[in-house]
C-alpha positions as CSV (number, residue, x, y, z in Angstrom):
1,X,58.1,45.6,-38.6
2,X,55.4,46.7,-40.9
3,X,57.4,49.9,-41.8
4,X,60.4,47.8,-42.6
5,X,58.4,45.6,-44.9
6,X,56.9,48.7,-46.6
7,X,60.3,50.2,-47.1
8,X,61.6,47.0,-48.5
9,X,58.7,46.8,-50.9
10,X,59.2,50.4,-51.9
11,X,62.9,49.7,-52.7
12,X,62.0,46.7,-54.7
13,X,59.4,48.7,-56.7
14,X,62.0,51.4,-57.4
15,X,64.5,48.8,-58.6
16,X,61.9,47.2,-60.8
17,X,60.9,50.6,-62.2
18,X,64.6,51.4,-62.9
19,X,65.2,48.1,-64.6
20,X,62.0,48.4,-66.7
21,X,63.1,51.9,-67.8
22,X,66.5,50.6,-68.7
23,X,65.1,47.7,-70.7
24,X,62.8,50.0,-72.5
25,X,65.7,52.3,-73.4
26,X,67.8,49.4,-74.7
27,X,64.9,48.1,-76.8
28,X,64.3,51.5,-78.3
29,X,68.0,51.8,-79.2
30,X,67.9,48.3,-80.7
31,X,64.8,49.3,-82.8
32,X,66.7,52.3,-84.2
33,X,69.7,50.2,-85.1
34,X,67.5,47.7,-86.9
35,X,65.9,50.5,-88.8
36,X,69.3,51.7,-89.9
37,X,70.1,48.2,-91.0
38,X,66.9,48.0,-93.0
39,X,67.8,51.3,-94.7
40,X,71.2,49.9,-95.6
41,X,69.8,46.7,-96.9
42,X,67.4,48.7,-99.2
43,X,70.3,50.7,-100.5
44,X,72.2,47.5,-101.3
45,X,69.1,46.1,-103.0
46,X,69.0,49.2,-105.3
47,X,72.7,48.8,-106.1
48,X,72.2,45.1,-106.9
49,X,69.2,46.0,-109.2
50,X,71.3,48.6,-111.0
51,X,74.0,46.0,-111.7
52,X,71.4,43.4,-112.9
53,X,71.6,41.2,-109.8
54,X,67.8,40.8,-109.2
55,X,68.2,37.7,-107.0
56,X,70.6,39.5,-104.7
57,X,68.3,42.5,-104.7
58,X,65.3,40.4,-103.7
59,X,67.3,38.8,-100.9
60,X,68.4,42.3,-99.6
61,X,64.8,43.4,-99.6
62,X,63.8,40.4,-97.5
63,X,66.5,41.3,-95.1
64,X,65.2,44.9,-94.9
65,X,61.7,43.7,-94.3
66,X,62.8,41.3,-91.6
67,X,64.8,44.1,-89.9
68,X,61.8,46.4,-90.0
69,X,59.5,43.8,-88.5
70,X,61.9,43.1,-85.8
71,X,62.3,46.8,-85.1
72,X,58.6,47.1,-84.7
73,X,58.5,44.2,-82.2
74,X,61.3,45.9,-80.3
75,X,59.3,49.2,-80.1
76,X,56.2,47.3,-78.9
77,X,58.2,45.6,-76.2
78,X,59.9,48.9,-75.3
79,X,56.5,50.6,-74.9
80,X,55.2,47.7,-72.7
81,X,58.2,47.9,-70.4
82,X,57.9,51.7,-70.2
83,X,54.2,51.3,-69.3
84,X,55.1,48.8,-66.6
85,X,57.6,51.2,-65.1
86,X,55.1,54.1,-65.1
87,X,52.3,51.9,-63.8
88,X,54.3,51.0,-60.7
89,X,55.1,54.6,-59.7
90,X,51.7,55.0,-58.0
């Protein structure tokens, strides 16, 4: 009976590790997409400035900053989940 419990716990740990790695990967991809969005928003801000639309440019810069902040949070969470997956391999 103890061996069955140990095997069940091992399977659960492997599943948890797999899910943590998957979540980390998804969060990393999300962060990259957010960085691309921030870059595009900055490009739009420059175009708006060149056409004299400073209000629209400021708004695009806010969007870019928000995207970068969100990307950073996604990276932090990705690292946390990856640490959890590695920590359970012991």
